[in-house]
N, C-alpha and C positions, 0 to 999 in steps of 0.2 A: 680648187684656186681661181680665184676671181679677183677684178678690181672694180674699181667707182674711180670716175672720173671726169671734175670739173674744173675747168680752166688751168689752173696750175695748182690744183689741190687734188692729191692720188691718194687713195686708201686701198690698200693692198689686203684681200679677207684670203685666210688659206685654212686649213683641216688640221694643220700641225704645223710643229715649228719647223720642220724639217724642208716640207714645202714652202713654207714664208723663205726661210733662208735661198732657196734655189730661184724664189721670185726675187727676192733683193739681189742675188748675184746678176739675174737677167739685166736689172735694172742698173747696175754696177756696169755691165759689160754695154749696154745702150748708152750710157753716159760716156763712157770711154769713144766709142764708136763716132759719137755726134757731138764731141766736145760739148757737153751739158754738166752742171753742176747740181747738186741735190743740198738743199740746204738741211745739214744734219743736226744743226740747232733746233729745229722746231721737228723734227722725226723722231718719232716716240711709238712704241708696240703697246698692245694691249691684248689682254688673254678673255675669252668669253668662252665658260663650260664647265664642266664639272671639276678640273685642276684648275680654274683661273687664279687659283692664290697658291699654286706649287712655285718654288723655285727652281728654276730652269735656266740650261746655256742660254748666254746672251746673244740676241741677233745682232747682224753686223750689216752696216750699210756704208760705205766708201771707206770700208776698213776701221770705221767706228761705232761702240758698243750703242746700241737703240735703248734707249731707259723705257723701263715698263712702267705703265702708270694704271691708275685706280681709276681715273675718267677721261676723257677726251672730248674735245669739241671738233665738231666736223660740218663745215656747212650752217652753223647756227645750232646745230642738234649737240645736245651732251650726251655722251655715250658712256656705261658703265660697266665695268668689269665685274660680272657676276657669274653665277651659275647658268643662266638663262641670258638670251639678250635682251638688254634693260635699257631705256633712256631715263633722264632726268630733268624735272623744270625746277627744281630748288632754284637755281641761280637765277633764271627769270623771273622768279619770284620774289625774291629779293630785289632786282631791279623795279620791278612793281611797285613793290613796297616803300622804297625808298622816294620812287617819283611824287608818288599818293602822299607820302609824309611830308614832301617839300612843298608841295602844291597846297595842303590842306593845312597846314602848320602855321 
């Protein structure tokens, strides 16, 4: 189990769904103890590994189920749910082409 933290953006990393649910429980307990609130509207889950596309039991944060997504953006980097760790720059390319077209057309 591991976590990455930058300002108010937190990414939890875990080797299993059970371990992830335990980490989310720790977050719940911490929030209750220190009167903090998590924005569950922006909280999502993503799986990476051989079973990345398997249907599984939902993860919960503050009693709300987290949506499993195929890609997410963290600190400007787009991560993709796949068999191995993978990043994508497709969305950045689209923005570059859009700006280029605006300037030169």
